[in-house]
C-alpha positions in Angstrom: 0.0 0.0 0.0 1.4 3.4 -0.9 2.1 5.6 2.1 2.1 9.4 2.4 5.2 11.5 2.9 5.1 11.0 6.7 5.4 7.2 6.1 2.8 6.3 8.7 -0.5 7.4 7.2 -1.7 5.2 4.3 -2.9 6.8 1.1 -6.5 6.0 0.6 -6.9 7.9 -2.7 -7.3 4.6 -4.7 -10.2 3.5 -2.5 -11.7 6.9 -2.6 -11.7 6.9 -6.4 -13.3 3.4 -6.5 -16.0 4.6 -4.0 -16.7 7.7 -6.1 -17.0 5.5 -9.3 -19.4 3.1 -7.5 -21.7 5.9 -6.2 -21.6 7.7 -9.5 -22.6 4.5 -11.3 -25.4 4.0 -8.8 -26.7 7.5 -9.3 -26.7 7.1 -13.1 -28.4 3.8 -12.9 -31.1 5.2 -10.6 -31.7 8.2 -12.8 -32.1 6.0 -15.9 -34.4 3.6 -14.0 -36.5 6.5 -12.7 -36.8 7.9 -16.2 -37.9 4.6 -17.7 -40.5 4.1 -15.0 -41.9 7.6 -15.6 -42.1 6.9 -19.3 -43.8 3.6 -18.7 -41.2 1.6 -20.4 -40.5 -0.7 -17.4 -42.9 -1.6 -14.6 -42.6 0.0 -11.2 -41.7 -3.4 -9.7 -38.2 -3.0 -11.1 -37.8 0.3 -9.4 -39.0 -1.3 -6.2 -36.2 -3.8 -6.1 -33.5 -1.3 -6.9 -32.4 -0.8 -3.3 -31.6 -4.5 -3.1 -29.6 -4.2 -6.3 -27.6 -1.3 -4.7 -26.9 -3.4 -1.6 -25.6 -6.2 -3.8 -23.3 -3.8 -5.7 -22.0 -2.3 -2.4 -21.3 -5.8 -1.1 -19.5 -6.8 -4.2 -17.4 -3.6 -4.1 -16.4 -4.3 -0.5 -15.5 -7.9 -1.4 -13.5 -6.6 -4.4 -11.6 -4.1 -2.3 -10.8 -6.6 0.5 -9.7 -9.2 -2.0 -7.4 -6.7 -3.9 -5.9 -5.5 -0.7 -5.3 -9.0 0.5 -3.4 -9.8 -2.8 -1.3 -6.6 -2.3 0.3 -7.9 0.8 
C-alpha cells in the first residue's frame, strides 16, 4: 500500500476513487431507472427492487476491495 510523505498514514486515494465511481454509477443507474419508470417503459416493480440491487453492488465492491488489498500484501 502506498504511504504518504510521513510514512505512517496510508494513502486511501485509490479506495476513494473506487467509491466515487461506484456511487456515480449507482446515481446514473437510478436516474435512468426513474426515467424509464416515468415513461412507462418498465414496470414500477423493477424500481421497487432497486435498493436490493444497490446493496448487492456495495457488497460486491467491499469484497473486491478486500480481495485486492489481500493480494497486495
